[in-house]
NUDOMAR-313129 format. One record per residue (C-alpha): x, y, z; residue number from 1. Coordinates in nm, 4 decimals. Layout:
BEGIN
c1;c2;c3;nr
X;Y;Z;NUM
...
//
This chain:
BEGIN
c1;c2;c3;nr
-1.2835;4.2183;4.4953;1
-1.0455;3.9218;4.4935;2
-0.7083;4.0960;4.4897;3
-0.5477;3.7756;4.6143;4
-0.5992;3.6234;4.2691;5
-0.4007;3.9056;4.1060;6
-0.1192;3.8655;4.3583;7
-0.1011;3.4861;4.3275;8
-0.1308;3.4762;3.9493;9
0.1342;3.7431;3.8970;10
0.3696;3.5724;4.1420;11
0.3391;3.2434;3.9506;12
0.4087;3.4132;3.6172;13
0.7092;3.6048;3.7472;14
0.8593;3.3045;3.9259;15
0.9050;3.1350;3.5895;16
1.1912;3.2625;3.3786;17
1.2996;3.1492;3.0340;18
1.6657;3.0747;2.9861;19
1.8374;3.3751;2.8311;20
1.5146;3.5724;2.8642;21
1.5394;3.9485;2.8123;22
1.5972;4.1843;3.1013;23
1.3704;4.4823;3.1485;24
1.4309;4.7322;2.8714;25
1.5751;5.0641;2.9780;26
1.3041;5.3275;3.0221;27
1.3354;5.7029;3.0098;28
1.3049;5.9055;3.3289;29
0.9734;6.0511;3.4396;30
0.9223;6.4251;3.4526;31
0.7804;6.4708;3.8065;32
0.5550;6.7563;3.6951;33
0.4117;6.5522;3.4070;34
0.3534;6.2515;3.6328;35
0.1835;6.4672;3.8967;36
-0.0458;6.6276;3.6374;37
-0.1340;6.2876;3.4930;38
-0.2104;6.1503;3.8396;39
-0.4309;6.4485;3.9231;40
-0.6340;6.4073;3.6025;41
-0.6722;6.0311;3.6435;42
-0.7710;6.0470;4.0097;43
-1.0239;6.3194;3.9328;44
-1.1832;6.0867;3.6760;45
-1.1879;5.8085;3.9363;46
-1.3618;6.0377;4.1850;47
-1.6256;6.1533;3.9346;48
-1.6975;5.7953;3.8280;49
-1.7469;5.6922;4.1927;50
-1.5330;5.3948;4.1012;51
-1.3586;5.1570;4.3367;52
-1.0622;5.0769;4.1145;53
-0.8265;5.2618;3.8847;54
-0.6693;5.0440;3.6153;55
-0.3508;5.1748;3.4563;56
-0.2481;5.0085;3.1313;57
0.1289;4.9672;3.1221;58
0.3973;5.0346;3.3820;59
0.6266;5.2180;3.1435;60
0.9095;5.3591;3.3534;61
0.7046;5.3215;3.6721;62
0.6921;5.6910;3.7544;63
0.3276;5.7426;3.6634;64
0.2189;5.4373;3.8628;65
0.4026;5.5704;4.1687;66
0.2457;5.9150;4.1245;67
-0.1012;5.7580;4.1150;68
-0.0216;5.5509;4.4236;69
0.0867;5.8607;4.6158;70
-0.2511;6.0295;4.5665;71
-0.4778;5.7237;4.5729;72
-0.7817;5.7606;4.8041;73
-0.7869;5.5181;5.0962;74
-1.0989;5.3404;4.9718;75
-0.9649;5.2851;4.6185;76
-0.7325;5.0316;4.4577;77
-0.4796;5.0742;4.1802;78
-0.4150;4.7870;3.9374;79
-0.1455;4.8175;3.6707;80
-0.1682;4.5778;3.3750;81
0.1778;4.4906;3.2444;82
0.2483;4.2510;2.9566;83
0.6285;4.2464;2.9937;84
0.7192;4.0159;3.2856;85
1.0722;4.1581;3.3043;86
0.9362;4.5109;3.3532;87
0.6917;4.3904;3.6198;88
0.9615;4.1877;3.7960;89
1.1980;4.4856;3.8147;90
0.9249;4.7226;3.9357;91
0.8018;4.4905;4.2115;92
1.1575;4.4252;4.3297;93
1.2064;4.8008;4.3697;94
0.8625;4.8570;4.5293;95
0.7951;4.5728;4.7770;96
0.4770;4.7338;4.9137;97
0.3081;4.6515;4.5842;98
0.1441;4.3064;4.5554;99
0.1938;4.2533;4.9277;100
-0.0910;4.0717;5.1082;101
-0.4009;4.2950;5.1246;102
-0.2215;4.5719;4.9364;103
-0.4260;4.8311;4.7470;104
-0.1407;4.8628;4.4957;105
-0.1230;4.5782;4.2456;106
0.0587;4.4785;3.9294;107
-0.1083;4.2192;3.7071;108
0.1615;4.0657;3.4883;109
0.1327;3.8288;3.1926;110
0.2218;3.8461;2.8253;111
-0.1341;3.7487;2.7253;112
-0.3916;4.0310;2.7037;113
-0.6640;3.7649;2.7298;114
-0.5188;3.6478;3.0611;115
-0.5181;4.0100;3.1775;116
-0.8863;4.0468;3.0842;117
-0.9857;3.7168;3.2477;118
-0.7982;3.7799;3.5730;119
-0.9494;4.1276;3.6029;120
-1.2992;3.9844;3.5506;121
-1.2439;3.6932;3.7905;122
-1.1180;3.9417;4.0491;123
-1.4449;4.1334;4.0302;124
-1.3018;4.4266;3.8352;125
-1.5429;4.5312;3.5614;126
-1.6044;4.8441;3.3547;127
-1.8955;4.9710;3.5670;128
-1.6991;5.0668;3.8788;129
-1.3578;5.1220;3.7268;130
-1.1704;5.4211;3.5880;131
-0.9136;5.3563;3.3158;132
-0.5901;5.5284;3.2196;133
-0.3308;5.4635;2.9502;134
0.0242;5.5260;3.0691;135
0.1665;5.8203;2.8692;136
0.5252;5.7008;2.9203;137
0.4706;5.3829;2.7162;138
0.7013;5.3327;2.4190;139
0.5206;5.4013;2.0941;140
0.5545;5.0419;1.9714;141
0.3617;4.9065;2.2721;142
0.1029;5.1815;2.3089;143
-0.1337;5.0339;2.0475;144
-0.1423;4.6924;2.2176;145
-0.2317;4.8466;2.5538;146
-0.4928;5.0669;2.3881;147
-0.6523;4.7540;2.2381;148
-0.6595;4.5897;2.5820;149
-0.8180;4.9026;2.7288;150
-1.0834;4.9032;2.4547;151
-1.1513;4.5324;2.5052;152
-1.1986;4.5837;2.8792;153
-1.4439;4.8687;2.8164;154
-1.6505;4.6756;2.5597;155
-1.6731;4.3379;2.7374;156
-1.9956;4.3474;2.9397;157
-2.0286;4.1108;3.2384;158
-2.3297;3.8787;3.2186;159
-2.4696;3.5835;3.4124;160
-2.6208;3.3156;3.1859;161
-2.8899;3.1526;3.3995;162
-2.9426;2.7770;3.3925;163
-3.2675;2.6870;3.2138;164
-3.3967;2.4842;3.5103;165
-3.4310;2.8151;3.6967;166
-3.6528;2.9461;3.4158;167
-3.9212;2.6763;3.4186;168
-4.1929;2.9423;3.4382;169
-4.0836;3.0849;3.1008;170
-4.1306;2.7724;2.8893;171
-3.7718;2.7305;2.7732;172
-3.7123;2.5309;2.4555;173
-3.4881;2.2258;2.4930;174
-3.1345;2.2824;2.3586;175
-3.0640;2.1473;2.0101;176
-2.6922;2.0731;2.0251;177
-2.4712;1.8491;1.8143;178
-2.1280;1.7604;1.9496;179
-1.8675;1.7074;1.6785;180
-1.5440;1.5159;1.7300;181
-1.2531;1.4009;1.5148;182
-1.0679;1.1109;1.6755;183
-0.7805;0.8718;1.6190;184
-0.8583;0.5079;1.7065;185
-0.5614;0.4932;1.9462;186
-0.6671;0.8016;2.1455;187
-0.6331;0.7155;2.5182;188
-0.9207;0.7632;2.7616;189
-1.2032;0.7260;2.5105;190
-1.4358;0.5601;2.7619;191
-1.4081;0.8638;2.9909;192
-1.4432;1.0971;2.6939;193
-1.7766;0.9512;2.5796;194
-1.9045;0.9146;2.9361;195
-1.9071;1.2941;2.9840;196
-2.1940;1.3684;2.7440;197
-2.5412;1.4185;2.9006;198
-2.8630;1.2814;2.7558;199
-2.9924;1.6223;2.6450;200
-2.7269;1.6384;2.3694;201
-2.8967;1.5655;2.0359;202
-2.6057;1.3639;1.8933;203
-2.2326;1.3032;1.9155;204
-2.0901;1.2929;1.5624;205
-1.7546;1.1115;1.5553;206
-1.5287;1.1245;1.2505;207
-1.2482;0.8712;1.2878;208
-0.9078;0.9208;1.1280;209
-0.9265;0.5785;0.9621;210
-1.0506;0.3916;0.6573;211
-1.3340;0.2434;0.8635;212
-1.4866;0.2896;1.2071;213
-1.3178;0.0949;1.4910;214
-1.6146;-0.1399;1.5309;215
-1.6719;-0.0808;1.9007;216
-1.9472;0.0890;2.0949;217
-1.8985;0.3353;2.3763;218
-2.1160;0.3954;2.6795;219
-2.2697;0.7370;2.6193;220
-2.5981;0.8908;2.7363;221
-2.6349;1.0712;2.4024;222
-2.6736;0.9018;2.0614;223
-2.3366;0.8428;1.8916;224
-2.2988;0.8420;1.5128;225
-1.9639;0.7153;1.3805;226
-1.8031;0.7826;1.0430;227
-1.4528;0.7282;0.9053;228
-1.2252;0.9354;0.6822;229
-0.8437;0.9337;0.6768;230
-0.7133;1.2728;0.7870;231
-0.5459;1.4832;0.5204;232
-0.5555;1.8174;0.6982;233
-0.7389;1.9290;1.0085;234
-0.9575;2.1980;0.8506;235
-1.1042;1.9641;0.5888;236
-1.1589;1.6967;0.8553;237
-1.3413;1.9453;1.0792;238
-1.5525;2.0658;0.7859;239
-1.6594;1.7093;0.7057;240
-1.7483;1.6680;1.0746;241
-1.9461;1.9929;1.0637;242
-2.1356;1.8832;0.7521;243
-2.2662;1.5830;0.9468;244
-2.3939;1.7846;1.2456;245
-2.7718;1.8397;1.2388;246
-2.8225;2.0513;1.5528;247
-2.8999;2.4225;1.5592;248
-2.5824;2.4605;1.7655;249
-2.2492;2.2781;1.7375;250
-1.9901;2.2170;2.0082;251
-1.6646;2.0478;1.9153;252
-1.4088;1.8883;2.1440;253
-1.0896;1.6854;2.1090;254
-1.0476;1.3399;2.2572;255
-0.8294;1.4665;2.5426;256
-1.0767;1.7383;2.6461;257
-1.3604;1.7296;2.8968;258
-1.6161;1.9562;3.0572;259
-1.6958;1.8901;3.4213;260
-2.0366;1.7458;3.5072;261
-2.1340;2.0812;3.6603;262
-2.0428;2.2700;3.3445;263
-2.2400;2.0269;3.1282;264
-2.5394;2.0908;3.3543;265
-2.5085;2.4659;3.3032;266
-2.4069;2.4721;2.9367;267
-2.7653;2.5117;2.8021;268
-2.7636;2.8552;2.9675;269
-2.5297;2.9744;2.6913;270
-2.7894;2.8902;2.4272;271
-3.0462;3.1152;2.5974;272
-2.8451;3.4385;2.5800;273
-3.0226;3.6787;2.3457;274
-2.8632;3.7268;2.0027;275
-2.5650;3.5104;2.0954;276
-2.3903;3.3428;1.8015;277
-2.0868;3.1759;1.9615;278
-1.8921;3.1140;2.2826;279
-1.5214;3.1155;2.3594;280
-1.4047;2.8950;2.6472;281
-1.0811;2.8988;2.8459;282
-0.8818;2.5775;2.8095;283
-0.7158;2.4582;3.1278;284
-0.4235;2.2252;3.0536;285
-0.3805;2.0128;3.3655;286
-0.0135;1.9648;3.4575;287
0.1714;1.8038;3.6306;288
-0.1454;1.6624;3.7949;289
-0.5155;1.7468;3.8195;290
-0.4602;2.0017;4.0976;291
-0.2493;2.2388;3.8856;292
-0.2640;2.3822;3.5356;293
-0.0355;2.5603;3.2933;294
-0.0546;2.9387;3.3110;295
0.1316;3.2445;3.1929;296
0.2969;3.3343;2.8626;297
-0.0096;3.2396;2.6553;298
-0.0652;2.8989;2.8201;299
-0.3907;3.0216;2.9780;300
-0.6700;3.1089;2.9094;301
-0.5764;2.9571;2.5703;302
-0.9175;3.0692;2.4410;303
-1.1088;2.8245;2.2232;304
-1.4067;2.9124;2.0004;305
-1.5961;2.5851;2.0397;306
-1.9716;2.6544;2.0624;307
-2.1492;2.8248;1.7724;308
-2.4714;2.8425;1.5767;309
-2.4786;2.5922;1.2906;310
-2.5249;2.8417;1.0089;311
-2.4217;2.8575;0.6413;312
-2.0838;3.0189;0.5917;313
-1.9301;2.8925;0.9156;314
-1.6262;2.6888;0.8095;315
-1.2822;2.5836;0.9279;316
-0.9658;2.7104;0.7595;317
-0.5898;2.6383;0.7932;318
-0.4527;2.2828;0.7724;319
-0.3071;2.2912;1.1279;320
-0.4386;2.4801;1.4320;321
-0.7549;2.5182;1.2294;322
-0.9534;2.8370;1.2706;323
-1.3315;2.8728;1.2676;324
-1.4404;3.1500;1.0316;325
-1.7734;3.3056;0.9397;326
-1.8858;3.3670;1.2990;327
-2.0432;3.7120;1.3170;328
-2.2358;3.9063;1.5773;329
-2.2545;3.8782;1.9550;330
-2.0089;3.6373;2.1150;331
-1.9352;3.5422;2.4743;332
-1.6107;3.4884;2.6610;333
-1.7169;3.2301;2.9192;334
-1.5203;3.2810;3.2401;335
-1.5905;2.9801;3.4611;336
-1.6542;2.6868;3.2245;337
-1.3026;2.5686;3.1381;338
-1.2320;2.2958;2.8882;339
-1.0245;2.0533;3.0933;340
-0.7295;1.9481;2.8782;341
-0.5796;1.6137;2.9806;342
-0.3135;1.5718;2.7112;343
-0.0173;1.5977;2.9501;344
-0.1766;1.3508;3.1938;345
-0.3006;1.0826;2.9536;346
-0.0249;1.0844;2.6905;347
0.3437;1.0048;2.7246;348
0.6075;1.2564;2.6109;349
0.6860;1.0223;2.3209;350
0.3211;1.0149;2.2125;351
0.2954;1.3933;2.2349;352
0.6173;1.4388;2.0376;353
0.4839;1.2090;1.7641;354
0.1585;1.4075;1.7575;355
0.3496;1.7339;1.7143;356
0.5482;1.5840;1.4270;357
0.2195;1.4979;1.2615;358
0.1073;1.8585;1.3046;359
0.4325;1.9702;1.1408;360
0.3729;1.7361;0.8473;361
0.0121;1.8512;0.8029;362
0.1313;2.2122;0.7878;363
0.3516;2.1312;0.4891;364
0.6597;2.2402;0.6786;365
0.5165;2.5810;0.7655;366
0.5093;2.5145;1.1419;367
0.7616;2.3518;1.3747;368
0.6420;2.2435;1.7211;369
0.8659;2.1905;2.0240;370
0.7648;2.0021;2.3396;371
0.9136;2.1621;2.6508;372
0.9911;1.9755;2.9720;373
0.9114;2.2717;3.1977;374
0.6115;2.5038;3.2190;375
0.4828;2.7649;3.4639;376
0.1822;2.6351;3.6569;377
-0.0655;2.7601;3.9151;378
-0.3029;2.5812;4.1530;379
-0.6198;2.5000;3.9620;380
-0.8258;2.6186;4.2601;381
-0.7158;2.9787;4.1941;382
-0.9259;2.9969;3.8780;383
-1.3049;3.0105;3.8600;384
-1.4934;2.6882;3.7865;385
-1.8730;2.6914;3.7861;386
-2.0782;2.4677;4.0129;387
-2.4306;2.3587;3.9278;388
-2.5698;2.4906;4.2564;389
-2.4748;2.8464;4.1597;390
-2.7177;2.8139;3.8693;391
-2.5397;3.0288;3.6109;392
-2.2277;3.0738;3.4015;393
-2.0267;3.3961;3.4194;394
-1.9328;3.5498;3.0865;395
-1.8254;3.8666;2.9120;396
-2.0384;3.9677;2.6138;397
-1.8896;4.1280;2.3038;398
-2.1115;4.2620;2.0270;399
-1.8695;4.1352;1.7618;400
-1.6467;3.8294;1.7422;401
-1.3043;3.9496;1.8646;402
-1.1040;3.7409;1.6142;403
//
């Protein structure tokens, strides 16, 4: 179990504070008898499950977490998932033994339940060897959100998608994948963008935001088909792109996004998972350089539904921040194949601000974007990134699309 990831990630989240951010809300006092009874029940469940870890959802007033810690077996660990950074910050300040190096007592803090799920999985904490408890001292208005996180953790089944080259004895069918892209002619880094695609990709379908294609060729190992259509809104542009894709599967990327060469080598493994209909990928926004990425407060994993079966009824909706609809059945949350997002490295603040204004205009005034000059970041090396030599991609399988 990689408890160091929980410690480092939580520290990075809590180090960042928004101006005029809220302090920890006042919590009611814990009844010692109630906390002791809760701890006894929860630890008995942990013992019967022969689990290694007890995950408590929500710190609440902290009393129940401390009661669990007091009775925790020496071989077990306690992890408390907390989505209010102010509550976590106050608790850790009052209890310095928690989140100390090699501590068995840990708080995982972030506002994003998806980040909570991903960090637990990357730390080696899964449903098979874990007992779960919902903190009874949680305020009623937050109880439902923690219950949803608990249910998500229970239902997400860890899986290793094996690279097809390791299955040569099975007679694996070659992947039939179209890559779809909508691009502006002035997008920076297009040579690097097209260079990422391997030769096993069936086609790269490019829809330019223009009256006509730019009239230039790009070095790409896969066939490139270029079309032009001035952008009116993003959903209709994506749907036109989708209509042109002929593959059994479709993957779509933006011009400032890349997969690593290792991930491209392993990506066909996703298409071999039985009954799979789509994959969500974490998006890693690199900032302020390629060694660090944005994290915390919804900035990571910034989940993106980008790979899906090309079936009737799958369409994009919403004019801005378009959403893919019609995806049903088994989906995967891929853990270690991040989409590398280069927007903050390849585009100037002025260019990004102009892009956000265009998003605002496309929304018809329904959305207003603001570009900040400061973000929480973590070392990129903290997060899992697949290597080809490992031969598989780590994922969590859900029997239904979570969104």
